[in-house]
C-alpha positions as CSV (number, residue, x, y, z in Angstrom):
1,X,58.8,-27.8,113.3
2,X,57.3,-24.5,114.4
3,X,53.9,-25.9,113.5
4,X,54.2,-28.2,116.6
5,X,54.4,-25.2,118.9
6,X,51.7,-23.3,120.7
7,X,50.0,-21.1,118.0
8,X,49.8,-18.2,120.4
9,X,53.6,-17.9,120.4
10,X,53.5,-17.4,116.6
11,X,51.5,-14.2,117.1
12,X,54.0,-12.5,119.4
13,X,56.5,-10.1,117.8
14,X,59.8,-9.7,119.7
15,X,63.3,-8.4,119.2
16,X,63.0,-4.8,118.0
17,X,63.7,-3.0,121.3
18,X,66.2,-5.7,122.5
19,X,68.1,-5.6,119.2
20,X,68.3,-1.8,119.4
21,X,69.6,-1.8,122.9
22,X,72.1,-4.5,122.2
23,X,73.4,-2.5,119.2
24,X,73.7,0.6,121.4
25,X,75.4,-1.4,124.2
26,X,78.1,-2.7,121.9
27,X,79.1,0.9,120.8
28,X,81.9,2.5,122.9
29,X,81.1,5.8,124.6
30,X,77.3,5.6,124.2
31,X,75.2,7.6,126.6
32,X,72.2,5.4,127.4
33,X,69.2,7.4,128.4
34,X,66.9,4.3,127.9
35,X,66.9,2.9,131.3
36,X,63.8,1.4,133.0
37,X,65.3,1.0,136.3
38,X,66.6,3.5,138.9
39,X,70.3,4.1,139.2
40,X,70.2,4.1,143.0
41,X,71.4,1.3,145.2
42,X,69.4,-0.6,147.8
43,X,68.7,1.0,151.2
44,X,70.7,0.2,154.3
45,X,67.6,-1.3,155.8
46,X,67.1,-3.7,152.9
47,X,70.8,-4.7,152.9
48,X,70.7,-5.4,156.7
49,X,67.5,-7.6,156.4
50,X,68.9,-9.5,153.4
51,X,72.1,-10.3,155.4
52,X,70.0,-11.4,158.4
53,X,67.9,-13.6,156.2
54,X,71.1,-15.4,155.0
55,X,72.5,-15.5,158.5
56,X,69.3,-17.1,159.9
57,X,69.1,-19.6,157.1
58,X,66.0,-18.4,155.4
59,X,66.7,-20.4,152.3
60,X,63.9,-22.9,152.3
61,X,60.5,-23.1,150.6
62,X,57.8,-20.6,151.7
63,X,54.3,-20.1,150.4
64,X,54.3,-19.2,146.7
65,X,52.0,-16.2,147.3
66,X,54.1,-15.0,150.2
67,X,53.8,-15.9,153.9
68,X,51.1,-14.2,155.9
69,X,53.3,-11.5,157.4
70,X,54.6,-10.5,154.0
71,X,51.1,-10.2,152.6
72,X,50.0,-8.3,155.7
73,X,52.9,-5.8,155.2
74,X,51.9,-5.3,151.6
75,X,48.2,-4.7,152.2
76,X,49.0,-2.3,155.1
77,X,51.4,-0.5,152.8
78,X,48.8,-0.2,150.1
79,X,46.2,1.2,152.6
80,X,48.7,3.8,153.9
81,X,49.9,4.8,150.4
82,X,46.6,4.9,148.5
83,X,43.7,4.3,150.9
84,X,42.8,1.0,149.2
85,X,41.7,-1.7,151.6
86,X,42.4,-5.3,150.9
87,X,42.6,-8.5,153.0
88,X,45.6,-10.9,153.0
89,X,43.4,-13.3,150.9
90,X,43.1,-10.6,148.2
91,X,46.8,-10.4,147.3
92,X,49.5,-12.5,145.8
93,X,53.2,-11.6,146.0
94,X,54.6,-12.1,142.5
95,X,57.9,-12.3,140.7
96,X,57.8,-8.6,139.7
97,X,54.8,-6.8,138.1
98,X,55.5,-8.7,134.9
99,X,54.4,-12.0,136.4
100,X,51.4,-10.3,138.0
101,X,50.3,-9.0,134.6
102,X,50.8,-12.4,133.0
103,X,48.9,-14.2,135.7
104,X,46.0,-11.8,135.4
105,X,45.6,-12.1,131.7
106,X,46.1,-15.8,131.6
107,X,43.5,-16.2,134.3
108,X,40.7,-14.1,132.8
109,X,41.1,-14.5,129.1
110,X,39.5,-17.1,126.8
111,X,40.4,-17.5,123.1
112,X,39.1,-14.5,121.2
113,X,38.5,-12.2,124.2
114,X,39.4,-8.6,123.5
115,X,41.6,-6.4,125.7
116,X,41.5,-2.6,125.2
117,X,45.0,-1.1,125.5
118,X,45.5,2.7,125.5
119,X,48.5,3.7,123.4
120,X,51.3,4.5,123.9
121,X,52.0,1.4,126.0
122,X,54.8,-1.0,126.6
123,X,55.0,-4.0,124.2
124,X,54.6,-6.5,127.0
125,X,50.8,-5.8,127.1
126,X,50.2,-6.9,123.6
127,X,52.5,-9.9,123.9
128,X,50.8,-11.1,127.1
129,X,47.3,-10.7,125.7
130,X,48.3,-12.7,122.6
131,X,50.0,-15.4,124.6
132,X,46.7,-15.8,126.5
133,X,44.8,-16.2,123.3
134,X,43.3,-12.8,123.5
135,X,43.0,-10.0,120.9
136,X,44.6,-6.6,121.7
137,X,42.4,-3.6,120.7
138,X,44.3,-0.3,120.7
139,X,43.1,3.1,121.8
140,X,45.4,5.9,120.5
141,X,45.5,8.7,123.1
142,X,47.9,10.9,121.2
143,X,45.2,13.5,120.2
144,X,43.8,13.6,123.7
145,X,47.0,14.7,125.5
146,X,47.5,11.0,126.4
147,X,44.3,10.9,128.5
148,X,41.4,8.5,127.9
149,X,38.5,9.9,125.9
150,X,35.2,8.3,126.9
151,X,33.7,8.5,123.4
152,X,36.7,6.9,121.8
153,X,36.9,4.2,124.5
154,X,33.2,3.3,124.2
155,X,33.5,3.0,120.5
156,X,35.9,0.1,120.9
157,X,33.8,-1.9,123.3
158,X,32.1,-5.0,121.9
159,X,30.5,-8.1,123.3
160,X,33.9,-9.7,123.2
161,X,35.6,-7.1,125.4
162,X,37.0,-8.8,128.5
163,X,39.3,-6.1,130.0
164,X,40.6,-2.6,129.8
165,X,44.3,-2.3,130.7
166,X,45.4,1.0,132.1
167,X,48.8,2.3,133.3
168,X,49.1,5.5,135.4
169,X,51.5,7.1,135.8
170,X,52.2,6.0,132.3
171,X,55.2,4.5,130.6
172,X,56.4,6.1,128.3
173,X,54.6,9.4,128.7
174,X,54.9,10.0,132.4
175,X,51.3,11.2,132.3
176,X,49.0,10.6,135.3
177,X,45.5,9.8,134.3
178,X,42.9,12.4,135.5
179,X,39.7,11.5,137.3
180,X,37.9,12.1,134.0
181,X,40.0,9.5,132.3
182,X,39.5,7.0,135.2
183,X,35.8,7.8,135.2
184,X,35.6,7.0,131.5
185,X,36.9,3.5,132.3
186,X,34.7,3.0,135.3
187,X,31.6,4.0,133.4
188,X,32.5,1.7,130.5
189,X,32.8,-1.4,132.7
190,X,30.1,-0.7,135.3
191,X,27.4,-3.4,135.2
192,X,29.3,-5.1,132.3
193,X,31.3,-8.4,132.4
194,X,34.5,-6.5,131.9
195,X,37.6,-6.4,134.0
196,X,39.9,-3.4,134.6
197,X,43.6,-4.2,134.9
198,X,45.5,-1.4,136.6
199,X,49.3,-1.6,136.0
200,X,50.3,0.7,138.9
201,X,54.0,0.0,139.0
202,X,54.8,3.7,139.0
203,X,52.0,4.8,141.4
204,X,54.5,5.9,144.1
205,X,56.7,7.8,141.7
206,X,54.9,11.1,141.2
207,X,55.7,14.8,141.4
208,X,54.4,18.1,142.7
209,X,52.7,16.6,145.6
210,X,49.9,15.1,143.4
211,X,49.3,11.5,144.3
212,X,48.4,9.3,141.4
213,X,44.7,8.5,141.9
214,X,43.9,5.0,142.9
215,X,41.3,3.6,140.5
216,X,39.7,1.3,143.1
217,X,39.5,4.1,145.7
218,X,38.0,6.5,143.2
219,X,35.5,4.0,142.0
220,X,34.8,1.4,144.6
221,X,31.6,0.3,142.8
222,X,33.8,-1.6,140.3
223,X,36.4,-2.9,142.8
224,X,35.2,-6.4,142.3
225,X,36.0,-6.1,138.6
226,X,39.5,-4.7,139.1
227,X,42.9,-6.4,139.3
228,X,45.7,-4.1,140.4
229,X,49.3,-5.0,139.5
230,X,52.1,-3.3,141.5
231,X,55.8,-3.5,142.2
232,X,58.4,-2.3,144.7
233,X,61.1,-3.0,142.1
234,X,61.0,0.3,140.1
235,X,59.8,2.7,142.9
236,X,62.3,1.4,145.5
237,X,65.3,0.7,143.2
238,X,65.1,-3.1,143.6
239,X,64.5,-4.3,140.0
240,X,66.7,-7.4,140.4
241,X,64.7,-8.5,143.5
242,X,61.6,-9.0,141.3
243,X,59.1,-7.9,144.0
244,X,55.6,-7.4,142.7
245,X,52.1,-8.1,143.9
246,X,48.7,-8.6,142.5
247,X,45.5,-7.3,144.2
248,X,42.0,-8.4,143.4
249,X,38.7,-9.7,144.7
250,X,39.1,-12.9,146.7
251,X,37.0,-15.0,144.4
252,X,39.3,-14.2,141.5
253,X,42.6,-14.4,143.5
254,X,41.6,-17.8,144.7
255,X,41.7,-19.1,141.1
256,X,44.7,-17.1,140.1
257,X,46.6,-18.9,142.9
258,X,46.2,-22.1,140.9
259,X,48.2,-20.8,138.0
260,X,50.7,-18.9,140.2
261,X,51.4,-22.1,142.2
262,X,52.3,-24.0,139.1
263,X,54.8,-21.3,138.1
264,X,56.3,-20.5,141.5
265,X,56.7,-23.4,143.9
266,X,58.0,-20.8,146.4
267,X,58.6,-17.1,146.4
268,X,62.2,-16.2,147.1
269,X,62.5,-16.8,150.8
270,X,65.5,-14.5,151.3
271,X,63.4,-11.6,150.1
272,X,60.6,-11.9,152.5
273,X,62.1,-9.8,155.3
274,X,63.5,-7.2,152.8
275,X,60.0,-6.9,151.4
276,X,58.6,-6.0,154.8
277,X,61.4,-3.5,155.3
278,X,60.8,-1.9,151.9
279,X,57.1,-1.4,152.8
280,X,58.4,0.9,155.6
281,X,61.1,2.7,153.6
282,X,60.5,6.1,152.1
283,X,61.7,7.1,148.6
284,X,61.7,10.9,149.1
285,X,65.4,11.3,148.2
286,X,64.9,9.4,144.9
287,X,61.8,11.5,144.1
288,X,63.7,14.7,144.6
289,X,66.5,13.5,142.4
290,X,64.0,12.5,139.6
291,X,62.3,15.9,139.8
292,X,65.5,17.9,139.7
293,X,66.8,15.8,136.8
294,X,63.5,16.3,135.0
295,X,63.6,20.1,135.4
296,X,67.1,20.1,134.0
297,X,66.0,18.2,130.9
298,X,62.9,20.4,130.4
299,X,65.1,23.5,130.4
300,X,67.4,22.0,127.8
301,X,64.5,20.9,125.6
302,X,62.9,24.3,125.9
303,X,66.2,25.9,124.7
304,X,66.2,23.5,121.7
305,X,62.6,24.2,120.8
306,X,61.6,20.6,121.2
307,X,58.1,20.0,122.6
308,X,57.6,17.4,125.3
309,X,55.1,16.0,127.7
310,X,55.7,17.1,131.2
311,X,55.7,14.1,133.4
312,X,53.4,13.9,136.4
313,X,55.2,10.7,137.5
314,X,57.7,8.0,136.5
315,X,61.2,8.8,135.4
316,X,60.3,9.1,131.7
317,X,59.9,12.1,129.4
318,X,58.3,11.8,126.0
319,X,59.8,14.2,123.4
320,X,57.8,15.2,120.3
321,X,60.1,15.1,117.2
322,X,57.4,15.4,114.6
323,X,58.7,18.8,113.6
324,X,61.9,17.1,112.3
325,X,59.9,15.3,109.6
326,X,61.7,12.0,110.6
327,X,60.0,8.9,112.0
328,X,61.0,7.9,115.4
329,X,63.0,4.8,114.3
330,X,65.1,6.8,111.9
331,X,65.6,9.6,114.4
332,X,66.9,7.3,117.0
333,X,69.1,5.3,114.6
334,X,70.7,8.5,113.2
335,X,71.1,10.0,116.7
336,X,72.8,6.8,117.9
337,X,75.1,6.6,114.9
338,X,76.1,10.3,114.8
339,X,76.1,11.3,118.5
340,X,76.2,8.0,120.3
341,X,73.1,8.9,122.3
342,X,70.5,6.2,122.8
343,X,66.8,7.2,123.3
344,X,63.8,4.9,122.6
345,X,61.6,5.5,119.6
346,X,57.9,5.7,120.2
347,X,57.3,2.9,117.7
348,X,58.3,0.5,120.6
349,X,55.2,1.8,122.4
350,X,52.8,1.7,119.4
351,X,52.7,5.3,118.2
352,X,54.8,7.5,115.9
353,X,56.6,10.8,116.2
354,X,58.1,10.7,119.7
355,X,61.1,9.5,121.6
356,X,61.4,8.5,125.2
357,X,64.1,9.8,127.5
358,X,64.7,8.3,130.9
359,X,65.9,10.3,133.9
360,X,66.9,7.1,135.7
361,X,70.5,8.1,135.0
362,X,73.0,10.3,136.9
363,X,72.9,14.0,136.2
364,X,76.3,13.8,134.6
365,X,75.0,11.4,132.0
366,X,71.9,13.6,131.4
367,X,74.1,16.6,130.8
368,X,76.3,14.8,128.4
369,X,73.2,13.3,126.6
370,X,71.4,16.7,126.3
371,X,74.6,18.2,124.8
372,X,74.7,15.5,122.2
373,X,71.0,15.9,121.4
374,X,71.4,19.7,121.0
375,X,74.2,19.2,118.5
376,X,72.1,16.7,116.6
377,X,69.1,19.1,116.5
378,X,71.3,22.0,115.3
379,X,72.5,19.9,112.3
380,X,68.9,19.0,111.5
381,X,67.8,22.6,111.5
């Protein structure tokens, strides 16, 4: 009966990462350094505002794109944080960044349109492009220190290219795109009918005082071709709240609201006041924790002789295991079986020869995990 289903569903591959995580989760005593969400709890301010929302009966329908005061808080926060200026008609509050990405791709793609996706990248990008009837075109950045090479990018652009999808700071590498990388994208789309989709969910999670550059601030000449997907979920330790937002030119957002309104009759009314509170809450403490955890992991990896990509942002570290002669899947499977340590193979992100470690775990777990990784590497030597 599958022939009766939407053909786009048949093109989407799922299950690899989920099956691996389910297997690891069933094993007793496993150290899971795979997390994509912070291990911190919600702030006192958010907790208080959530309680007040319940107390005041804020349980009824509200605008699906967020009431005016919520959108105003979001655009003001964006201006303070990055310098990007938007009106309240140029933003939609979404159910996490995932919905924002889905909305953007469903709204701009027609069957056969191509979307360039720099690799490594999360599998959601390819899935969402295919679900919208588009064709993913992959740009491997491994040989360019995970930056975007203008010549390689331009070689992939055709008359069917509809969008370039970028993610900085990047999951899984932690790399922050340089101005040269961003310029390569801007030059490629300037004066062309091509959108830029910026997945900026980690843009507030950066280290060493270096702000992740805002694409629309750096290249305002292509702002009307740019859709920016953001989230307070990952940066503010609120993953279960599903707080995302989508910025774009008003003439595009106007039409995206049509799709969003059919999916979300109302945003979660209880979360409106907590969203506003979160826009005024700093995450300095979390950032200091991620940085110190990262430094600990780097020291241990250096001692093991394992190369890695030093993260400019996010809570991910990409470890180069090519020297072992093993592919990433086999490495992670063997590591899980022998040491009960779960890391993610880079095959889940479209490249080979690396594994991703997350520092969104307590230091005690990181210490235990690094000890297990060291024993494993000693046996492989």
